[in-house]
Structures are given as structure tokens and as C-alpha cells.
C-alpha positions, 0 to 999 in steps of 0.5 A: 479480472472484470469479475473481481469484487470487493469480496476478492480484495485480499486476492487482488492484494495477494496478486499485487504483492506476489508480482511486486515482491518477486519483481515479476515482469508482468506489466499488463497484469500489474496494471489491471490489478492496480487499476481494479484496486484503485478505480473501483476503490477495492483497496478500502476493503483490505484489512490492516495487515493487507493495507500495510503490506501493499503500502510497503510493497508499492513503496519499494518501487519508484513507479508507484510513488506518485500513483493514486493508489499509493496516495490513497493507501497512505490516506487510509493508514493516516485515517486508521492511525489509532489502530496501528498503535496496537500492532508493533509489527505493522509500525515496523513495516510502515517505518520500512516503507517510509525509509524506502520512499525516503531513499528513492525520493528524498522525502517522506510521504506527508500523510504517513509522516503525520500519522507516524508522529501521532502513532508513535 
């Protein structure tokens, strides 16, 4: 994991997505991937689709709702709101993530809620 750089951002996202979507109980690997994406700011090198996929995946797990990576990804989506208006499939995924967060916590993430109002 130490050798991974921003060039492997899609690979790291893929590992995280596989672990979270399939609910594979590998907390050590999961923590390493999240830490790498978060602390080394590799999440910034994900493309639009990967960013939304990671947001959607993390939004469905209570343990990530207050994690700094989740908050940073929300901010990226907010900053890139103009791009998402051209991708209805990504807007649907953002809506699904918002619904998951709202269901688990009873509230929508502020950054995404503001961006969503401006996107739609």
C-alpha cells in the first residue's frame, strides 16, 4: 500500500468500492485504503464517476458518515457541481447517496444539499 501514488487512484477507489459494496469484513485493508485516499489527498485524482461511486458507497455505511474522507469527497462534488449537470446517471447516484445519508442520520450533508440545489 505504501507504494501507491496518485497514479493508482482508480485502483484504490476500486478496492474501496469492492470492500464496501460487498461488505467484506477486512477492517485493516479498508482502513489502509481510506487512510491513503484521505491523508495523501489521492481522492483528488479520482474522475467524476469514481468520486460519485466512492461517495455513494461510503454514504451507505454509518461508520463513514463523519469520516474526513467522506466530508472531503462531498466538497469535491460541491466544487465540481457544474460538471455533474451533464451526467444524469451521476445525479441519480448523488440522490441515492443523499437518501442513504438521510435515512441513516436523519439529515442531508450540507455541502451536497447546497450543490444539489444548484445542479438540478
